[in-house]
N, C-alpha and C positions, 0 to 999 in steps of 0.2 A: 163072632163075636169083633170090638173096634179095640183097640190099639194109641192110644195117644202119645206123643214124646213132646218134647219142644219143639222141632222142626216137620214132624211128615205127625200123621196118622194113617192107618194098617187097619183095613177092612177085607177080613176073612168069610165067606162063607160060599158050602158046598162045593171045593177046593178051588173059589178062585181067589183069588187077590191080588188086592186094589191099595196102590202107595199114596194115599197124598200129599206134596211137603206144604208146608207152608212157607219152608223158605225155600226165596228163589235157587238153582244152581250158581256159585259165583266164579269164578278163572281169574288167574293174575299173568300177567307176562309177563317177564321179566329179558330184556334187550343185555346181552353180555357183549363191550363192543374192543373186552381187551383181556379173553380168555389167557392166554398165553401170559401176559404179567401177574393177571390171576393167581395164574397157576405157582410161577416161580414165588409167589408169597408168601408159599404154605401155610394161609390163613383160608378160613370159610369167608367164604361173600355174602352177606346177611342185604336183603332186598330191603326197601323201606316198608314200615309196617301198612298195610291195607287192610278193608275191614272187609270179614263175610262172616253172615250167620249168629250178626250180634256181637262178634267179638274180634281182637284185633290180632294178626297176625303176622310172621313174619318168613318165607323161604332163607332158607339157610344153604349152599352150597360148599361141600368141599372137592373141590374140584382135583382134587388126586385123593382122594376116599376117605372115609374117618378112622380115622390108622385105630381108634381106641375101640370103635363098633365094627371089627374085622372087614373095615373096606379097602384095604388096599390095593390099588392102584383102579379102580374102577370112581366113576362120579357117587359120591354120596347127595343125597339129596331129602331134605325136614324141610317141614311143615310144624312151625313156632306156633307158640301162644304167649302174647305178648300182655302187660298184666294182669297176670297171674293174681299179685296180690288183692285184686277187689275182687276176684272171686272163693266162694264158702269152701270152708275145709271139706273135705273129699274129694271137690270139686271132677266132672270127668266129662271129657264132649268125643260124641262116637262119629267118625268122621267116612261115607265112605263114597 
């Protein structure tokens, strides 16, 4: 059978699975030149907005960990979707 999704189609036949992506893989490089300065501020670092797979994203880095999420003494990195008010109610994006 074939499964279609916004970003890929999946075909399975006789135990063979083939995935065809409609969206190209995306990447984002962020260079932090003053890590120690960010660490001393105790605030998360937020990247500039970038687009991937038709959405606007931002990287959010907690250099001493996100203490609200059990990340003390660790680096916590999140990918956050921006402009969510334009998305339909109950929206969901799956990222792998």
